[in-house]
C-alpha positions as CSV (number, residue, x, y, z in Angstrom):
1,M,111.1,-55.7,-13.6
2,Q,113.5,-52.8,-12.9
3,K,113.3,-50.7,-9.7
4,G,111.1,-53.3,-8.0
5,L,108.0,-52.7,-10.2
6,K,105.7,-55.6,-10.6
7,K,104.4,-56.5,-14.1
8,D,100.8,-55.6,-13.2
9,E,101.9,-52.1,-12.1
10,V,103.0,-51.1,-15.6
11,K,100.7,-51.0,-18.6
12,T,100.7,-49.6,-22.1
13,V,98.2,-46.8,-22.5
14,S,98.8,-46.1,-26.2
15,Y,101.3,-46.9,-29.0
16,Y,101.5,-44.6,-32.0
17,S,103.8,-44.4,-35.0
18,Y,103.9,-41.8,-37.6
19,Y,105.9,-40.6,-40.6
20,S,107.8,-37.3,-40.3
21,N,110.5,-35.3,-42.0
22,E,112.7,-32.4,-41.3
23,L,115.3,-30.3,-43.0
24,D,118.9,-31.2,-42.2
25,Q,120.5,-27.8,-41.5
26,K,124.0,-29.1,-42.5
27,T,123.1,-30.8,-45.8
28,S,119.9,-28.9,-46.7
29,K,118.3,-32.2,-47.5
30,M,115.1,-33.5,-46.1
31,K,115.5,-36.3,-43.5
32,K,112.6,-38.8,-43.5
33,Y,111.9,-41.0,-40.6
34,F,109.2,-42.7,-38.5
35,L,108.6,-41.6,-34.9
36,T,107.0,-43.9,-32.4
37,L,105.4,-42.8,-29.2
38,H,104.8,-45.4,-26.5
39,C,102.8,-44.1,-23.6
40,M,102.8,-46.1,-20.4
41,S,101.1,-45.9,-17.1
42,V,102.7,-47.0,-13.8
43,N,100.3,-47.7,-10.9
44,L,101.9,-47.3,-7.5
45,S,100.7,-47.2,-3.9
46,N,104.1,-46.2,-2.5
47,F,104.8,-42.5,-3.3
48,D,108.4,-42.9,-2.1
49,K,109.2,-44.7,-5.3
50,I,108.0,-42.0,-7.8
51,G,111.3,-40.0,-8.0
52,E,113.4,-43.1,-8.3
53,I,111.3,-44.7,-11.0
54,T,111.0,-41.4,-12.9
55,E,114.8,-40.9,-12.8
56,A,115.4,-44.5,-14.0
57,S,113.0,-44.0,-16.9
58,V,114.7,-40.7,-17.9
59,S,118.1,-42.3,-17.6
60,G,116.9,-45.1,-19.8
61,G,115.9,-42.7,-22.5
62,A,112.2,-42.0,-21.8
63,S,110.7,-38.6,-21.6
64,V,108.2,-38.0,-18.8
65,N,105.4,-35.7,-19.9
66,H,102.9,-36.1,-17.1
67,I,102.7,-37.3,-13.5
68,H,99.2,-37.6,-12.1
69,F,98.0,-38.8,-8.7
70,Y,94.6,-40.5,-8.3
71,L,92.8,-42.1,-5.4
72,S,92.3,-45.8,-5.7
73,L,88.8,-46.8,-6.8
74,Q,88.1,-48.4,-3.4
75,K,89.2,-45.1,-1.6
76,Q,87.1,-43.0,-4.0
77,R,84.1,-45.2,-3.4
78,E,84.5,-45.0,0.3
79,L,84.9,-41.2,0.4
80,K,82.1,-40.6,-2.1
81,N,79.7,-42.7,0.1
82,K,80.6,-40.7,3.2
83,L,80.2,-37.4,1.3
84,F,76.8,-38.5,-0.1
85,E,75.6,-39.6,3.3
86,A,76.6,-36.3,4.9
87,A,75.1,-34.3,2.0
88,T,71.7,-36.1,2.2
89,K,71.6,-35.8,6.0
90,D,72.3,-32.0,5.6
91,A,69.5,-31.8,2.9
92,R,67.1,-33.5,5.3
93,E,68.0,-31.2,8.2
94,K,67.6,-28.1,6.0
95,A,64.3,-29.3,4.7
96,N,63.1,-29.9,8.3
97,A,64.1,-26.4,9.3
98,I,62.4,-24.8,6.3
99,A,59.3,-26.9,6.8
100,A,59.2,-26.0,10.5
101,G,59.3,-22.3,9.7
102,L,56.3,-22.8,7.5
103,N,54.4,-24.9,10.1
104,L,54.8,-28.0,7.9
105,K,56.4,-31.4,8.3
106,V,58.7,-33.2,5.9
107,K,57.0,-36.5,5.0
108,K,58.9,-38.3,2.2
109,V,61.4,-38.0,-0.6
110,I,59.8,-37.3,-4.0
111,N,63.0,-37.2,-6.1
112,A,66.7,-37.2,-5.5
113,S,69.7,-36.6,-7.9
114,E,73.4,-36.3,-7.3
115,D,76.6,-35.2,-8.9
116,F,80.2,-35.9,-8.1
117,S,83.5,-34.3,-9.0
118,Q,87.1,-34.8,-8.1
119,E,90.0,-32.4,-8.6
120,Q,93.0,-34.2,-10.1
121,C,96.0,-34.2,-7.8
122,Y,99.3,-33.1,-9.4
123,P,102.7,-33.2,-7.9
124,T,104.1,-30.2,-6.2
125,N,106.1,-28.0,-8.6
126,P,105.9,-30.5,-11.5
127,I,107.3,-28.1,-14.1
128,G,110.4,-27.2,-12.1
129,A,111.0,-30.8,-11.2
130,M,110.8,-32.0,-14.8
131,Q,113.1,-29.2,-16.0
132,N,115.7,-30.2,-13.4
133,M,115.3,-33.9,-13.9
134,A,118.0,-34.4,-16.5
135,S,120.6,-32.7,-14.4
136,S,119.4,-34.4,-11.2
137,V,119.7,-37.8,-12.8
138,S,123.3,-37.2,-13.8
139,K,124.2,-35.7,-10.3
140,Q,122.8,-38.2,-7.9
141,E,120.2,-41.0,-7.8
142,G,117.0,-40.3,-5.8
143,S,117.2,-36.5,-5.9
144,V,113.9,-35.7,-7.6
145,N,111.0,-35.8,-5.1
146,Y,107.4,-35.9,-6.3
147,M,104.7,-35.7,-3.7
148,P,101.0,-35.0,-4.3
149,Q,99.2,-32.0,-3.1
150,N,95.8,-32.2,-1.5
151,T,93.0,-33.4,-3.7
152,S,89.4,-32.4,-3.4
153,M,86.1,-34.2,-4.0
154,S,82.7,-32.7,-4.0
155,V,79.2,-34.0,-4.2
156,H,76.0,-32.2,-4.9
157,V,72.7,-33.6,-3.8
158,K,69.3,-32.3,-4.8
159,V,66.4,-33.8,-2.9
160,V,62.8,-32.9,-3.4
161,F,60.7,-33.6,-0.3
162,G,57.0,-33.9,0.1
163,V,55.5,-31.9,3.0
164,K,52.3,-31.9,4.9
């Protein structure tokens, strides 16, 4: 594939065709046509390629509407597990402190529930970069740079302990 992409890094997300019409300002006649939208996803692990691939896509006639950054599923799982472990340890320590203040001891877990959220990571200044993309492509290759900002993950753990 072009720009060093592997076939499994590119996939079609959706494909949509619809009928449309518009008034031709010169002839005052209605122009009728079909418009087709082909949405694709490119999965990369090397962020250095993003600008180059985006510019090549725009040069080839594509319009780029969104650029999103996600952690890999493996990295998400790894980070979630570390966060849950820390949160449950913290819950146990707080329960022990509260129980000690009441002259009680924490004995066992009665119930536990969890929740997870992740903030999506967008490129720095995506609007400005996309607005300048057309002129950047015509000026010099490799001039648009997309780098993700920090992303955040959070876990919430609710643990009900039995005390004695």
